[in-house]
N, C-alpha and C positions, 0 to 999 in steps of 0.2 A: 405333360403328355402332348405329343404331336399327332394329330389325326390327318391323314392324307386321303383325300377323296379324288379318285380318278374317274373321270367321265369319258367312257368310250363312246365313240360315234361310228356310224357307218355312212358310206356314200355309195350308191348303186349306179351303174352305168349299163346302157343297153344300146348296141349299135348293129347295123346291118353289115358292116365290113370291119375286119380286124384292125386295119390302119386307122379308121375313125375312132375305134375304141382306144387304141394306143394314144392318139392325139388328145382325147378327152381326159384320160387318166393322167397323162403327163402334165396337162394344163392344170388339173386339180392339184397334183402333187407339188407343182411349183408355186401355187398360190396360197397354200395352207401351211401354217406354222404348226407342225404336228409330228408326233412319233407314230410311224406306221407300224401297226401291230400285225396285220395280215392282209393279203390280197387274194381273193378267191376268184377264179376264172372259170367260165363255162361256155360251151358251144352247143347249140342245138340246131337241128335241121328239120325241115318238113318239105313235103312235095305238094305242089298245087298244079295239077295238070302236068305239063311238060317242064315246069320250072321248079328248081330246087331252091329253097329259101333258107338262109343262114341267119342265126341270131348269136352275136358275140356279146357276152355280158361279164361283168366283174363287180365285186363288192370289195370296197376298201374299208378296213377296220382301223381306226386311228384314235389317238388321244391328242387333243389340242394342247399346245404348250402355252403357258401363261406369259 
């Protein structure tokens, strides 16, 4: 009998600009030997006085290859 154990992991990213988020995620994806299961992306905004603040975030769900 063969028992296969799959260990899923997550990596979260949070940046103030979407290009910074892309750079961080692409750097992570090129550095890890893994099967990517899913990438969840979200944008939130808030207002502080006259300024609008953006938050770009993503969660990468993956399984490392042996």
